[in-house]
KOLBA-683550 format. One record per residue (C-alpha): residue in one letter; x, y, z. Coordinates in steps of 0.25 Angstrom, whole numbers, padded with zeros to 4 digits, always signed. Each point is the difference from the previous one (the first is absolute). Layout:
aXYZ...
END
This chain:
m+0207+0424+0135g+0012-0002-0009l-0006+0003-0012l-0004+0014+0007r+0014+0002+0004r+0005-0001-0013l-0009+0009-0006v+0003+0010+0010g+0015-0001-0003v-0003+0002-0014v-0007+0012+0001f+0008+0008+0012v+0015-0005-0004p+0001+0005-0013v-0008+0013+0002g+0004+0006+0011v-0004+0005+0015d-0012-0007+0006r-0010+0011+0004g-0010-0011+0006l-0007-0013-0004h-0015-0003+0002v-0007-0014-0004l-0015+0003-0002g-0008-0012-0005g+0010-0006-0007v+0006+0013-0006l+0013+0004+0003v+0002+0017+0001a+0013+0005+0001d+0005+0014+0001v+0013+0001-0007v+0011+0011-0005h+0001-0001-0015t+0015-0001-0003r+0000-0009-0014p-0007+0004-0013s-0001-0014-0005f-0008-0003+0014r-0014-0003-0006a+0006-0008-0013y+0009-0008+0012i-0013-0004+0009k-0007-0003-0012t+0010-0009-0006v+0002-0007+0015v-0014+0000+0006g-0007-0003-0013r-0012+0008+0004h-0004+0015-0004v+0006+0011+0011r-0009+0013-0001r+0009+0013+0005i-0007+0010+0007p+0008+0013+0002v+0002+0004+0015a+0011+0010-0002p+0010+0005-0012t+0009-0012+0004k-0009-0009+0007h-0011-0009-0004r-0009-0009+0006i+0001-0015-0004q-0012-0010+0000v+0005-0013-0002q-0010-0012-0001t+0005-0013+0006a+0005-0009-0010r-0011-0010-0006t+0007-0013+0006a-0001+0007+0014r-0015+0002-0002v-0002-0014-0005d+0007-0005+0013s-0008+0008+0010r-0013-0006-0006i+0005-0014+0000r+0005-0002+0014p-0013+0003+0007r-0009-0008-0011p+0004-0014+0006a-0005+0004+0013f-0012+0006-0003a-0003-0013-0008l+0004-0009+0010v-0008+0007+0011f-0011+0001-0009l-0001-0015-0005l+0002-0005+0015l-0012+0008+0004v-0009-0005-0011l+0005-0014+0002v-0004+0001+0014s-0013+0007-0004v-0005-0009-0010g+0005-0013+0008s-0007+0005+0012s-0013+0002-0008l+0001-0014-0005a+0002-0006+0013y-0010+0007+0007d-0014-0004+0002p-0010+0010+0007v-0008-0013+0006d+0013-0007+0005d+0005+0014+0005g-0014+0000+0010s-0006+0013-0004l-0010-0007+0008g+0006-0009+0010p+0006-0002+0015g+0013+0005+0004t+0004-0002+0014v-0011-0008+0009e+0007-0003+0014r-0014+0002+0007e-0013-0003-0006p-0012+0009+0005a-0013-0004+0004n-0008+0005-0012a+0002+0004-0014t+0005+0014-0005v-0007+0008-0010i+0008+0009-0010s-0004+0010-0009t+0009+0003-0012q-0001+0013-0008g+0006-0004-0012v+0007+0008-0012h-0009+0009-0009f+0004+0010-0012a-0008+0010-0006g-0012-0004+0009q+0002-0015-0005f+0005-0011+0008d+0011-0009-0004r-0006-0014-0002s+0014-0007+0003r+0000+0008+0014p-0015+0001+0005p-0005+0004+0012r-0006-0011+0008l-0005-0004+0014l+0007-0012+0006s-0004-0010+0011v+0013-0006+0007d-0001-0012+0007p+0009+0000+0014d+0011-0008-0007g+0002+0009-0010g-0009-0008-0012l-0008+0008-0008r-0015-0003+0002w-0006+0008-0009q+0002+0013-0009y-0011+0010-0005e+0002+0009-0012g-0015+0004-0002d-0008+0002-0012h+0009+0010-0007g-0011+0003-0010d-0008+0005+0011g+0012+0008+0006v+0000-0008+0013g+0015-0003-0002g+0004+0015-0003w+0008+0000+0012f+0000-0006+0013f+0003+0008+0012d-0005-0001+0014v-0007-0013+0004d-0005-0002+0014p-0007-0013+0007l-0014+0002+0003p-0006-0006+0013n-0007-0011-0008g+0012-0005-0006n-0002+0007-0013l+0010+0011-0005l-0002+0016-0004v+0007+0002-0013v+0004+0013-0006s+0001+0001-0015p+0002+0014-0007r-0001+0000-0016n-0003+0010-0011g-0004+0012+0009e-0009-0008+0010t+0002-0009+0011l-0006-0014+0003v-0002-0004+0015y-0005-0014+0001e-0002-0012+0010l+0007-0012-0005d-0003-0014+0005r+0013-0005+0005e-0004-0015-0004t-0008+0003-0014r+0008+0012-0004e-0014+0005-0004r-0004+0014+0003v-0011+0002+0011w-0003+0014-0003t+0006+0011-0009e+0001+0016+0002r+0005+0009-0010l+0005+0012+0005p+0002+0013-0009f+0014+0001+0006t+0014-0001-0007d+0011-0009+0004t-0005-0001+0013h+0009-0010+0009d-0007-0002+0012v-0015-0003+0005d-0004-0004+0014r-0013-0005+0004l-0006+0008+0013d-0008-0009+0009d-0013+0006-0004g+0004-0005-0015r+0002+0013-0006l+0014+0001-0007v+0011+0010+0004v+0009+0004-0013a+0013+0005-0002h-0002+0010-0012m+0011+0005-0007r+0004+0005-0015t-0011+0009+0001d-0003+0012-0011v+0006+0015+0004e-0010+0010+0000n+0004+0016+0003g+0014-0006+0005t-0008-0009+0011s+0003-0015+0000g-0013-0010+0002d+0009-0009+0007r-0008-0006+0012v-0005-0012+0009v-0014-0002-0002v-0011-0009+0006w-0008-0007-0011n-0014-0006+0003r-0002-0012-0008s-0016-0001+0000r-0001+0015-0005s+0013-0001-0008e+0005+0014+0004v+0010+0007+0009t-0005+0003+0014r+0011+0007+0007e+0014+0004-0005w+0013+0007+0006r+0007+0009-0011f+0016+0000+0001a-0002+0015-0006d-0007+0004+0013h+0012-0004+0009f+0012+0002-0008p+0006+0012-0008a+0000+0000-0015d+0016+0001-0001t+0001-0015+0009d+0008-0009-0010g+0005+0011-0009g-0016+0004-0004v-0013-0006-0004d-0001-0009-0012d-0008-0012-0004d+0007-0010+0011w+0002+0010+0009t-0001-0009+0013h+0001-0013-0006v-0008-0004+0013n+0002-0017-0001d-0007-0005+0013v-0011+0003+0010d-0003-0010+0011p-0010+0003+0012v+0006+0001+0013g-0011-0003+0011e-0014+0005-0003d+0004+0015-0002r+0014+0001-0006l+0007-0002-0013l+0014-0003-0004v+0004+0007-0013s+0012-0001-0009p+0003+0011-0010r+0012-0006-0005n+0004+0014-0008f+0000+0007+0013d+0009-0010+0008q-0009-0001+0012v-0010-0010+0006l-0013+0009+0006l-0009-0004+0012i-0015+0006-0004n-0011+0002+0010r-0011-0005-0009t-0010+0009+0008t+0007+0014+0001g+0009-0002-0012d+0013+0004+0008v+0013-0006-0003e+0003-0005+0014m+0013-0006-0003r+0011+0002-0010l+0012-0009-0003g+0010+0006-0008r+0002+0012-0010d-0002+0005-0013g+0014+0000-0006n+0007-0006+0013t+0004-0014-0008d+0007-0006+0013v-0013-0001+0007l-0007-0006-0011h+0001+0000-0016a-0012-0004-0008q-0005-0010+0010h-0011-0011-0003n-0010-0006+0009p+0002+0005+0014d-0007-0008+0012y-0003+0005+0014l+0004-0008+0012r-0004+0003+0014g+0012+0000+0008p+0001-0002+0015d+0004+0016+0001g-0007+0005-0012p-0002+0000-0014t+0009-0008-0009i+0002+0000-0016l+0005-0011-0008v+0003+0005-0015a+0006-0005-0013d+0010+0011-0002s+0000-0003-0014e+0011+0010-0007n+0008-0001+0012d+0000-0015-0003r-0003-0004+0015v-0011-0003+0009v-0001+0009+0014e-0007+0001+0011y-0003+0013+0009a-0006+0001+0013r-0005+0013+0006e+0004+0004+0013d-0002+0014+0007g-0004+0006-0012t+0013-0005-0008w+0001-0011-0011n+0012-0009+0003r+0004-0010-0010t+0000-0014+0008w+0003-0010-0011t+0007+0000-0014l+0000-0011-0011t+0009+0002-0011g+0010-0007-0009n-0004-0008-0011l-0013+0007-0002t-0004+0007-0012w-0013+0010+0001p-0008-0009+0010r-0014+0005-0001d-0006-0008+0012a+0003-0004+0014d-0010-0008+0009r+0004-0003+0014l-0004-0014+0003p-0006-0004+0014n+0013-0010+0001g+0007+0014+0000n+0007-0003-0014t-0004+0009-0011l-0005-0004-0013v+0007+0010-0011v-0003+0002-0015d+0013+0002-0006s-0005+0006-0014l+0012+0001-0009g+0006-0012+0006h-0012-0007-0005r-0003-0007+0012v-0007-0002+0015i+0008-0002+0011e-0003-0003+0016v+0011+0005+0008t+0003-0001+0016p+0002+0012+0007t+0015-0002-0002g-0001+0000-0016e-0001-0015-0001v-0007-0005-0013v-0008-0012+0004w-0011-0001-0011e+0002+0007-0014f-0009-0002-0013y+0005+0007-0013a-0011+0006-0007t+0002+0007-0013w-0004+0012-0004a+0000+0010+0011p-0006-0005+0011y-0008+0010+0007d-0007-0005+0012a+0000-0014+0007e-0009-0005+0012r+0002-0012+0009l-0014-0005+0002g-0005-0004+0013t+0008+0013+0007g-0009+0010-0004d+0000+0013-0010g+0015+0006+0001s+0006+0000+0012n-0005-0007+0013g+0013-0002+0007p+0009+0006+0011t+0010+0011-0002v+0014-0002+0001q+0002+0006+0013e-0009-0009+0006l+0008-0011-0007n+0013+0006+0006a+0006+0000-0014t+0001+0015-0003g+0012+0004-0008r+0005-0002-0015y+0001-0013-0008a+0002-0004-0014v-0008-0011-0007h+0008-0013-0001d+0000-0015-0004g-0010+0002-0011a+0003-0008-0013g+0005+0010-0008e+0010+0007+0010s+0010-0011+0003p+0012-0001-0009g-0002-0008-0011a-0014-0001+0001g-0007-0002-0013r-0010+0011+0003t+0012+0010+0003t-0004+0013-0008p+0010+0009-0006q-0003+0010+0010a+0000-0009+0012w+0015-0005-0005l+0004+0015-0002d-0005+0004+0013r+0007-0012+0007v+0014+0001-0007t+0000+0014+0003d-0003+0000+0014d+0010+0005+0010t+0008+0006-0010p+0003+0014-0004a-0010-0002-0011a-0011-0005+0008g-0008+0013-0001v+0002+0001-0016g-0002-0016-0001t-0014+0002+0009a-0004+0013-0010i+0003-0008-0013a-0007-0012+0005t-0012+0007+0004w-0002+0007-0011w+0001-0012-0010a-0009-0007+0009h-0011+0010+0000r+0001+0001-0015a+0004-0013-0007p-0013-0009+0004w-0009+0009-0008f+0008-0002-0013r+0006-0014+0002p-0007-0009-0011v-0006-0011+0007w+0008-0011-0008i+0013+0006+0005s+0007-0003+0013p+0005+0013+0010w+0014-0003-0004g-0003-0002-0014f-0008+0014-0001l+0012+0006+0007t+0011-0005-0010t-0009+0004-0010v-0001+0015+0003l+0015+0001+0002a+0003-0007-0013a-0009+0010-0006c+0009+0010+0007v+0013-0005-0005g-0006-0001-0014a-0005+0014+0001t+0014+0006+0005w+0008-0008-0011l-0010+0005-0011t+0002+0014+0006a+0016-0002-0001e+0000-0006-0014v-0009+0012-0006h+0011+0009+0008w+0010-0008-0007r-0004+0001-0013w-0006+0014-0001g+0005+0008+0012d+0011+0007-0008a-0009+0004-0011v-0011+0005+0010a+0011+0008+0009a+0004+0007-0013w-0013+0004-0004l-0003+0005+0014s+0012+0008+0000g-0003+0006-0014d+0013-0008-0008g-0010-0010-0007
END
């Protein structure tokens, strides 16, 4: 600032009356009254820079004076140490974190909190990470069997050459103790019965359907399929729920969404119009269906095809937002639906009373894109925290009593010996209605080794004026970082790497501006 004052004094004191001063991008512009014939030579001598006169009036001139070279150099030098220090610190943290990080020690497959051991094992499916139709071998899809104490009993990745391990989505326990597995790949979906002890396939059905997430077995042995990502013909989507006859390898019944929803639902028909991700038999003649993109859950009569009940509405994300795996519970006063409300990062329970759905339970906090929730017979809820890469059993008030970390992107979990899906009481029967936060997990206590950047940010901004912004940033990061973080770098190392890249890009942009900014400005103004 001292140099700037001296320069302004040089310009105005000898010249005359000040008509205004503007500082634009390091260039001083002054309107003055010209009173001295030798003014141009005087400025050139004192400032040492070329000064160009532009006539404004017979006795007035517009004087454009560039700041002295020393001022420009000084303005560059001052930010450089700050840029260099921040960049170096971030790089050191990132490198140190990567060198010290061991994905195995991190427990990419391992127990978290285990306060109460369940009676039976838990089976988990993980989606894995894919790019351009190919799975990432460092983050594979797999099926896991976890012992009550949190120990890994076995993992199954399937025969990738045969496509068995393309993706793993729904997994259901069968009455004989085996597992019904859904694994789409390369334009078709494999459905098979997997022997839980030998990990051998008992039978396999290849369905000509793309990216199917859920298939359930009906009592008569037929399969009911949530069929999504169909071709669009004449502006009409082929998304539907179908019944597949295994003995004839054909569809015997179907329910089409286009027959019940207008074409402008969810912004219009495309090749993933409904993203119907779940279908569950309810009794002998009903199906519970989850068109994720429509933000609603439907109860369909299999005989008449009528929609008997509907929870949620397209675009009303306060009720549901891109939900997964709803379960139908039979409450004391009527129907109840428990559902993973994925994009809202919560699990919710709704009870239908006098024709109206009322939310009776909300489980939130420290959940990132949950995609499954099963009510257990003991009243606890088994939750798949997909982008938290874990499965947790929580009490009705949100306490974590059992936890297993299961990368990458777990999709479904089943507690063996408790039936398929939810077979427990409603929260009204438990006298536990209300809103609760998940707590006491391995990554939710200050200083815990599993604390993630998003959980830390959520916690430090909680109960502050920045809470809303902190939650929004934490959610944005949590929904994206897991898909791009290399397997060999820790969550904190990945965050510091991204921050270092941002600082480096900003520094580079500043250097370009400092070196060539004046020339570019002159060229743009037509003076260069």
